PDB file as gemmi writes it, atoms N, CA and C in Angstrom:
CRYST1    1.000    1.000    1.000  90.00  90.00  90.00 P 1                      
ATOM      1  N   MET A   1      13.626  15.488  21.746  1.00  0.00           N  
ATOM      2  CA  MET A   1      12.894  15.242  20.552  1.00  0.00           C  
ATOM      3  C   MET A   1      13.550  14.938  19.414  1.00  0.00           C  
ATOM      4  N   GLY A   2      13.525  13.783  18.655  1.00  0.00           N  
ATOM      5  CA  GLY A   2      14.263  13.602  17.492  1.00  0.00           C  
ATOM      6  C   GLY A   2      13.927  14.252  16.429  1.00  0.00           C  
ATOM      7  N   ASN A   3      14.506  14.272  15.542  1.00  0.00           N  
ATOM      8  CA  ASN A   3      14.308  15.058  14.401  1.00  0.00           C  
ATOM      9  C   ASN A   3      12.974  14.482  13.483  1.00  0.00           C  
ATOM     10  N   GLY A   4      12.528  13.497  13.611  1.00  0.00           N  
ATOM     11  CA  GLY A   4      11.397  12.726  12.810  1.00  0.00           C  
ATOM     12  C   GLY A   4      10.539  13.319  13.759  1.00  0.00           C  
ATOM     13  N   ASP A   5      10.381  13.580  15.091  1.00  0.00           N  
ATOM     14  CA  ASP A   5       9.341  13.929  15.916  1.00  0.00           C  
ATOM     15  C   ASP A   5       8.914  15.357  15.233  1.00  0.00           C  
ATOM     16  N   LYS A   6      10.291  16.324  15.161  1.00  0.00           N  
ATOM     17  CA  LYS A   6       9.988  17.815  14.637  1.00  0.00           C  
ATOM     18  C   LYS A   6       9.415  17.753  13.455  1.00  0.00           C  
ATOM     19  N   TYR A   7       9.864  16.623  12.621  1.00  0.00           N  
ATOM     20  CA  TYR A   7       9.072  16.848  11.000  1.00  0.00           C  
ATOM     21  C   TYR A   7       7.886  16.549  11.244  1.00  0.00           C  
ATOM     22  N   MET A   8       7.221  15.544  12.082  1.00  0.00           N  
ATOM     23  CA  MET A   8       5.675  15.245  12.289  1.00  0.00           C  
ATOM     24  C   MET A   8       4.996  16.420  12.875  1.00  0.00           C  
ATOM     25  N   ILE A   9       5.515  17.025  13.817  1.00  0.00           N  
ATOM     26  CA  ILE A   9       4.822  18.090  14.353  1.00  0.00           C  
ATOM     27  C   ILE A   9       4.571  19.215  13.309  1.00  0.00           C  
ATOM     28  N   GLU A  10       5.774  19.640  12.515  1.00  0.00           N  
ATOM     29  CA  GLU A  10       5.448  20.777  11.421  1.00  0.00           C  
ATOM     30  C   GLU A  10       4.351  20.199  10.352  1.00  0.00           C  
ATOM     31  N   PHE A  11       4.650  18.740  10.220  1.00  0.00           N  
ATOM     32  CA  PHE A  11       3.595  18.393   9.285  1.00  0.00           C  
ATOM     33  C   PHE A  11       2.148  18.363   9.505  1.00  0.00           C  
ATOM     34  N   LYS A  12       1.948  18.088  10.748  1.00  0.00           N  
ATOM     35  CA  LYS A  12       0.776  17.961  11.577  1.00  0.00           C  
ATOM     36  C   LYS A  12       0.182  19.516  11.754  1.00  0.00           C  
ATOM     37  N   LYS A  13       0.908  20.567  11.543  1.00  0.00           N  
ATOM     38  CA  LYS A  13       0.656  22.059  11.727  1.00  0.00           C  
ATOM     39  C   LYS A  13      -0.059  22.344  10.408  1.00  0.00           C  
ATOM     40  N   LYS A  14       1.156  22.051   9.162  1.00  0.00           N  
ATOM     41  CA  LYS A  14       0.586  22.290   7.735  1.00  0.00           C  
ATOM     42  C   LYS A  14      -0.669  21.595   7.471  1.00  0.00           C  
ATOM     43  N   ILE A  15      -0.980  20.485   7.803  1.00  0.00           N  
ATOM     44  CA  ILE A  15      -2.324  19.906   7.398  1.00  0.00           C  
ATOM     45  C   ILE A  15      -3.227  20.388   8.150  1.00  0.00           C  
ATOM     46  N   GLU A  16      -3.299  20.737   9.535  1.00  0.00           N  
ATOM     47  CA  GLU A  16      -4.445  21.241  10.130  1.00  0.00           C  
ATOM     48  C   GLU A  16      -4.614  22.719   9.384  1.00  0.00           C  
ATOM     49  N   SER A  17      -3.603  23.718   9.121  1.00  0.00           N  
ATOM     50  CA  SER A  17      -3.862  24.744   8.463  1.00  0.00           C  
ATOM     51  C   SER A  17      -4.171  24.566   7.222  1.00  0.00           C  
ATOM     52  N   LEU A  18      -3.946  23.498   6.362  1.00  0.00           N  
ATOM     53  CA  LEU A  18      -4.658  23.183   4.996  1.00  0.00           C  
ATOM     54  C   LEU A  18      -6.197  23.124   5.311  1.00  0.00           C  
ATOM     55  N   ASN A  19      -6.274  22.090   6.267  1.00  0.00           N  
ATOM     56  CA  ASN A  19      -8.185  22.047   6.809  1.00  0.00           C  
ATOM     57  C   ASN A  19      -8.817  23.064   6.878  1.00  0.00           C  
ATOM     58  N   ASP A  20      -8.002  24.101   7.544  1.00  0.00           N  
ATOM     59  CA  ASP A  20      -8.696  25.106   8.039  1.00  0.00           C  
ATOM     60  C   ASP A  20      -8.998  26.144   6.913  1.00  0.00           C  
ATOM     61  N   SER A  21      -8.127  26.108   5.622  1.00  0.00           N  
ATOM     62  CA  SER A  21      -8.474  26.735   4.415  1.00  0.00           C  
ATOM     63  C   SER A  21      -9.813  26.795   3.820  1.00  0.00           C  
ATOM     64  N   ARG A  22     -10.122  27.879   3.352  1.00  0.00           N  
ATOM     65  CA  ARG A  22     -11.183  27.995   2.899  1.00  0.00           C  
ATOM     66  C   ARG A  22     -11.515  27.476   1.299  1.00  0.00           C  
ATOM     67  N   GLU A  23     -10.329  27.918   0.757  1.00  0.00           N  
ATOM     68  CA  GLU A  23      -9.897  27.288  -0.426  1.00  0.00           C  
ATOM     69  C   GLU A  23      -9.931  25.895  -0.814  1.00  0.00           C  
ATOM     70  N   TYR A  24      -9.306  25.096   0.337  1.00  0.00           N  
ATOM     71  CA  TYR A  24      -9.232  23.918   0.411  1.00  0.00           C  
ATOM     72  C   TYR A  24     -10.540  23.337   0.620  1.00  0.00           C  
ATOM     73  N   LYS A  25     -11.324  23.771   1.506  1.00  0.00           N  
ATOM     74  CA  LYS A  25     -12.605  23.205   1.640  1.00  0.00           C  
ATOM     75  C   LYS A  25     -13.578  23.152   0.663  1.00  0.00           C  
ATOM     76  N   GLU A  26     -13.631  24.351  -0.082  1.00  0.00           N  
ATOM     77  CA  GLU A  26     -14.141  24.569  -1.408  1.00  0.00           C  
ATOM     78  C   GLU A  26     -13.840  23.533  -2.630  1.00  0.00           C  
ATOM     79  N   PHE A  27     -12.290  23.074  -2.589  1.00  0.00           N  
ATOM     80  CA  PHE A  27     -11.841  22.392  -3.740  1.00  0.00           C  
ATOM     81  C   PHE A  27     -12.645  20.988  -3.090  1.00  0.00           C  
ATOM     82  N   LEU A  28     -12.492  20.391  -1.692  1.00  0.00           N  
ATOM     83  CA  LEU A  28     -12.877  19.146  -1.514  1.00  0.00           C  
ATOM     84  C   LEU A  28     -14.641  19.036  -1.552  1.00  0.00           C  
ATOM     85  N   SER A  29     -15.216  19.944  -1.599  1.00  0.00           N  
ATOM     86  CA  SER A  29     -16.485  20.135  -2.062  1.00  0.00           C  
ATOM     87  C   SER A  29     -16.882  20.115  -3.388  1.00  0.00           C  
ATOM     88  N   ALA A  30     -16.050  20.837  -4.218  1.00  0.00           N  
ATOM     89  CA  ALA A  30     -16.240  20.472  -5.640  1.00  0.00           C  
ATOM     90  C   ALA A  30     -16.049  19.225  -6.107  1.00  0.00           C  
ATOM     91  N   GLU A  31     -14.647  18.601  -5.627  1.00  0.00           N  
ATOM     92  CA  GLU A  31     -14.568  17.236  -5.918  1.00  0.00           C  
ATOM     93  C   GLU A  31     -15.293  16.448  -5.734  1.00  0.00           C  
ATOM     94  N   GLU A  32     -15.879  16.265  -4.304  1.00  0.00           N  
ATOM     95  CA  GLU A  32     -16.868  15.594  -3.710  1.00  0.00           C  
ATOM     96  C   GLU A  32     -18.275  15.600  -4.643  1.00  0.00           C  
ATOM     97  N   ASP A  33     -18.668  16.567  -5.000  1.00  0.00           N  
ATOM     98  CA  ASP A  33     -19.658  16.831  -5.905  1.00  0.00           C  
ATOM     99  C   ASP A  33     -19.481  15.992  -7.274  1.00  0.00           C  
ATOM    100  N   ALA A  34     -18.273  16.130  -7.821  1.00  0.00           N  
ATOM    101  CA  ALA A  34     -18.037  15.712  -9.130  1.00  0.00           C  
ATOM    102  C   ALA A  34     -17.936  14.069  -8.884  1.00  0.00           C  
ATOM    103  N   ARG A  35     -17.602  13.571  -8.006  1.00  0.00           N  
ATOM    104  CA  ARG A  35     -17.439  12.291  -7.376  1.00  0.00           C  
ATOM    105  C   ARG A  35     -18.976  11.891  -7.406  1.00  0.00           C  
ATOM    106  N   LYS A  36     -19.760  11.962  -6.529  1.00  0.00           N  
ATOM    107  CA  LYS A  36     -21.151  11.922  -6.352  1.00  0.00           C  
ATOM    108  C   LYS A  36     -22.100  12.172  -7.767  1.00  0.00           C  
ATOM    109  N   ARG A  37     -21.798  12.978  -8.659  1.00  0.00           N  
ATOM    110  CA  ARG A  37     -21.994  13.039  -9.933  1.00  0.00           C  
ATOM    111  C   ARG A  37     -21.959  11.760 -11.239  1.00  0.00           C  
ATOM    112  N   TYR A  38     -20.627  11.710 -10.672  1.00  0.00           N  
ATOM    113  CA  TYR A  38     -20.102  10.140 -11.425  1.00  0.00           C  
ATOM    114  C   TYR A  38     -20.801   9.090 -11.043  1.00  0.00           C  
ATOM    115  N   ASN A  39     -20.474   8.852  -9.979  1.00  0.00           N  
ATOM    116  CA  ASN A  39     -21.650   7.623  -9.362  1.00  0.00           C  
ATOM    117  C   ASN A  39     -22.699   7.307  -9.808  1.00  0.00           C  
ATOM    118  N   THR A  40     -23.465   8.465  -9.557  1.00  0.00           N  
ATOM    119  CA  THR A  40     -25.066   8.655 -10.027  1.00  0.00           C  
ATOM    120  C   THR A  40     -25.187   8.006 -11.557  1.00  0.00           C  
ATOM    121  N   PHE A  41     -24.437   8.851 -12.398  1.00  0.00           N  
ATOM    122  CA  PHE A  41     -24.379   8.211 -13.883  1.00  0.00           C  
ATOM    123  C   PHE A  41     -24.070   7.031 -13.906  1.00  0.00           C  
ATOM    124  N   LYS A  42     -23.192   6.518 -13.187  1.00  0.00           N  
ATOM    125  CA  LYS A  42     -22.738   5.185 -13.272  1.00  0.00           C  
ATOM    126  C   LYS A  42     -23.810   4.146 -12.871  1.00  0.00           C  
ATOM    127  N   GLU A  43     -24.627   4.528 -11.771  1.00  0.00           N  
ATOM    128  CA  GLU A  43     -25.719   3.807 -11.298  1.00  0.00           C  
ATOM    129  C   GLU A  43     -26.816   3.948 -12.365  1.00  0.00           C  
ATOM    130  N   ILE A  44     -27.105   4.825 -12.824  1.00  0.00           N  
ATOM    131  CA  ILE A  44     -28.343   5.071 -13.805  1.00  0.00           C  
ATOM    132  C   ILE A  44     -27.795   4.069 -15.391  1.00  0.00           C  
ATOM    133  N   GLY A  45     -26.483   4.014 -15.823  1.00  0.00           N  
ATOM    134  CA  GLY A  45     -25.901   3.037 -16.907  1.00  0.00           C  
ATOM    135  C   GLY A  45     -26.078   1.521 -16.352  1.00  0.00           C  
ATOM    136  N   ARG A  46     -25.735   1.481 -15.175  1.00  0.00           N  
ATOM    137  CA  ARG A  46     -26.197   0.084 -14.404  1.00  0.00           C  
ATOM    138  C   ARG A  46     -27.693  -0.451 -14.714  1.00  0.00           C  
ATOM    139  N   ARG A  47     -28.266   0.572 -14.162  1.00  0.00           N  
ATOM    140  CA  ARG A  47     -30.068   0.286 -14.287  1.00  0.00           C  
ATOM    141  C   ARG A  47     -30.411  -0.195 -15.841  1.00  0.00           C  
ATOM    142  N   GLU A  48     -30.076   0.683 -16.513  1.00  0.00           N  
ATOM    143  CA  GLU A  48     -30.375   1.057 -17.832  1.00  0.00           C  
ATOM    144  C   GLU A  48     -30.014  -0.104 -18.516  1.00  0.00           C  
ATOM    145  N   ARG A  49     -28.962  -0.984 -18.235  1.00  0.00           N  
ATOM    146  CA  ARG A  49     -28.295  -2.197 -18.828  1.00  0.00           C  
ATOM    147  C   ARG A  49     -29.149  -3.271 -17.994  1.00  0.00           C  
ATOM    148  N   ASN A  50     -29.521  -3.074 -16.858  1.00  0.00           N  
ATOM    149  CA  ASN A  50     -30.204  -4.503 -16.253  1.00  0.00           C  
ATOM    150  C   ASN A  50     -31.655  -4.397 -17.130  1.00  0.00           C  
ATOM    151  N   ILE A  51     -32.239  -3.197 -17.434  1.00  0.00           N  
ATOM    152  CA  ILE A  51     -33.636  -3.243 -17.935  1.00  0.00           C  
ATOM    153  C   ILE A  51     -33.431  -3.818 -19.306  1.00  0.00           C  
ATOM    154  N   GLU A  52     -32.337  -3.786 -20.228  1.00  0.00           N  
ATOM    155  CA  GLU A  52     -32.168  -4.250 -21.200  1.00  0.00           C  
ATOM    156  C   GLU A  52     -32.097  -5.936 -21.128  1.00  0.00           C  
ATOM    157  N   ILE A  53     -31.299  -6.258 -20.322  1.00  0.00           N  
ATOM    158  CA  ILE A  53     -31.062  -7.786 -20.082  1.00  0.00           C  
ATOM    159  C   ILE A  53     -32.221  -8.314 -19.772  1.00  0.00           C  
ATOM    160  N   VAL A  54     -33.076  -7.687 -18.814  1.00  0.00           N  
ATOM    161  CA  VAL A  54     -34.443  -8.381 -18.579  1.00  0.00           C  
ATOM    162  C   VAL A  54     -35.240  -8.325 -19.726  1.00  0.00           C  
ATOM    163  N   LYS A  55     -35.351  -7.408 -20.588  1.00  0.00           N  
ATOM    164  CA  LYS A  55     -36.234  -7.195 -21.581  1.00  0.00           C  
ATOM    165  C   LYS A  55     -35.677  -8.572 -22.544  1.00  0.00           C  
ATOM    166  N   ASN A  56     -34.559  -8.505 -22.826  1.00  0.00           N  
ATOM    167  CA  ASN A  56     -33.800  -9.775 -23.496  1.00  0.00           C  
ATOM    168  C   ASN A  56     -34.484 -11.121 -22.944  1.00  0.00           C  
ATOM    169  N   MET A  57     -34.220 -11.357 -22.000  1.00  0.00           N  
ATOM    170  CA  MET A  57     -34.748 -12.451 -21.065  1.00  0.00           C  
ATOM    171  C   MET A  57     -36.254 -12.765 -21.404  1.00  0.00           C  
ATOM    172  N   LEU A  58     -37.095 -11.699 -21.124  1.00  0.00           N  
ATOM    173  CA  LEU A  58     -38.337 -11.870 -21.275  1.00  0.00           C  
ATOM    174  C   LEU A  58     -38.808 -12.254 -22.368  1.00  0.00           C  
ATOM    175  N   LYS A  59     -38.062 -11.662 -23.826  1.00  0.00           N  
ATOM    176  CA  LYS A  59     -38.574 -12.153 -25.011  1.00  0.00           C  
ATOM    177  C   LYS A  59     -38.054 -13.686 -25.336  1.00  0.00           C  
ATOM    178  N   LYS A  60     -37.154 -13.976 -24.549  1.00  0.00           N  
ATOM    179  CA  LYS A  60     -36.733 -15.317 -24.475  1.00  0.00           C  
ATOM    180  C   LYS A  60     -37.843 -16.372 -23.964  1.00  0.00           C  
ATOM    181  N   LYS A  61     -38.866 -15.600 -23.186  1.00  0.00           N  
ATOM    182  CA  LYS A  61     -40.004 -16.148 -22.533  1.00  0.00           C  
ATOM    183  C   LYS A  61     -39.421 -16.855 -21.114  1.00  0.00           C  
ATOM    184  N   MET A  62     -38.326 -16.447 -20.881  1.00  0.00           N  
ATOM    185  CA  MET A  62     -37.798 -16.961 -19.273  1.00  0.00           C  
ATOM    186  C   MET A  62     -38.743 -16.442 -18.213  1.00  0.00           C  
ATOM    187  N   ASP A  63     -38.607 -17.463 -17.347  1.00  0.00           N  
ATOM    188  CA  ASP A  63     -39.618 -17.147 -15.955  1.00  0.00           C  
ATOM    189  C   ASP A  63     -39.054 -15.982 -15.219  1.00  0.00           C  
ATOM    190  N   ILE A  64     -40.144 -15.272 -14.722  1.00  0.00           N  
ATOM    191  CA  ILE A  64     -39.896 -14.302 -14.000  1.00  0.00           C  
ATOM    192  C   ILE A  64     -38.997 -14.408 -12.751  1.00  0.00           C  
ATOM    193  N   LYS A  65     -39.222 -15.365 -11.988  1.00  0.00           N  
ATOM    194  CA  LYS A  65     -38.687 -15.820 -10.957  1.00  0.00           C  
ATOM    195  C   LYS A  65     -37.128 -16.223 -11.267  1.00  0.00           C  
ATOM    196  N   ASP A  66     -36.759 -16.968 -12.169  1.00  0.00           N  
ATOM    197  CA  ASP A  66     -35.475 -17.054 -12.944  1.00  0.00           C  
ATOM    198  C   ASP A  66     -34.818 -15.783 -13.234  1.00  0.00           C  
ATOM    199  N   ILE A  67     -35.654 -15.025 -13.749  1.00  0.00           N  
ATOM    200  CA  ILE A  67     -34.740 -13.580 -13.837  1.00  0.00           C  
ATOM    201  C   ILE A  67     -34.641 -12.777 -12.788  1.00  0.00           C  
ATOM    202  N   SER A  68     -35.234 -12.820 -11.812  1.00  0.00           N  
ATOM    203  CA  SER A  68     -35.059 -12.258 -10.459  1.00  0.00           C  
ATOM    204  C   SER A  68     -33.823 -12.844 -10.027  1.00  0.00           C  
ATOM    205  N   GLU A  69     -33.940 -14.141  -9.925  1.00  0.00           N  
ATOM    206  CA  GLU A  69     -32.574 -14.808  -9.390  1.00  0.00           C  
ATOM    207  C   GLU A  69     -31.260 -14.498  -9.874  1.00  0.00           C  
ATOM    208  N   ILE A  70     -31.132 -14.346 -11.226  1.00  0.00           N  
ATOM    209  CA  ILE A  70     -30.298 -14.367 -12.159  1.00  0.00           C  
ATOM    210  C   ILE A  70     -29.646 -12.836 -12.124  1.00  0.00           C  
ATOM    211  N   THR A  71     -30.502 -11.703 -11.944  1.00  0.00           N  
ATOM    212  CA  THR A  71     -30.184 -10.311 -12.178  1.00  0.00           C  
ATOM    213  C   THR A  71     -30.233  -9.741 -10.576  1.00  0.00           C  
ATOM    214  N   GLY A  72     -30.721 -10.532  -9.930  1.00  0.00           N  
ATOM    215  CA  GLY A  72     -30.693  -9.850  -8.153  1.00  0.00           C  
ATOM    216  C   GLY A  72     -31.499  -8.835  -7.910  1.00  0.00           C  
ATOM    217  N   LEU A  73     -32.803  -8.346  -9.327  1.00  0.00           N  
ATOM    218  CA  LEU A  73     -33.706  -7.710  -9.123  1.00  0.00           C  
ATOM    219  C   LEU A  73     -34.977  -8.298  -8.369  1.00  0.00           C  
ATOM    220  N   ARG A  74     -35.809  -7.373  -7.824  1.00  0.00           N  
ATOM    221  CA  ARG A  74     -36.802  -8.098  -7.231  1.00  0.00           C  
ATOM    222  C   ARG A  74     -37.769  -7.892  -8.092  1.00  0.00           C  
ATOM    223  N   VAL A  75     -38.743  -8.876  -7.696  1.00  0.00           N  
ATOM    224  CA  VAL A  75     -39.960  -8.743  -8.554  1.00  0.00           C  
ATOM    225  C   VAL A  75     -41.030  -8.066  -8.029  1.00  0.00           C  
ATOM    226  N   CYS A  76     -41.496  -7.079  -8.727  1.00  0.00           N  
ATOM    227  CA  CYS A  76     -42.698  -6.089  -8.117  1.00  0.00           C  
ATOM    228  C   CYS A  76     -44.135  -6.731  -8.496  1.00  0.00           C  
ATOM    229  N   LYS A  77     -45.083  -6.403  -7.602  1.00  0.00           N  
ATOM    230  CA  LYS A  77     -46.229  -7.004  -8.085  1.00  0.00           C  
ATOM    231  C   LYS A  77     -47.328  -5.718  -8.352  1.00  0.00           C  
TER     232      LYS A  77                                                      
END                                                                             
């Protein structure tokens, strides 16, 4: 077995040990929660911006079907 193989075996053991660590799992969970919150706020901002764009288009008397095509938003009845 070469030195590279020994290094990879040791590396794998350390990674497996880290993955089993309670602290590491808690860190990943907190990081995932933060990412989800960020994406949620980003999506809310995107929706609010789309609403403002649609309002402006309606003020310009644009056709609802055209607005739907341009924005990718669907028309609800």
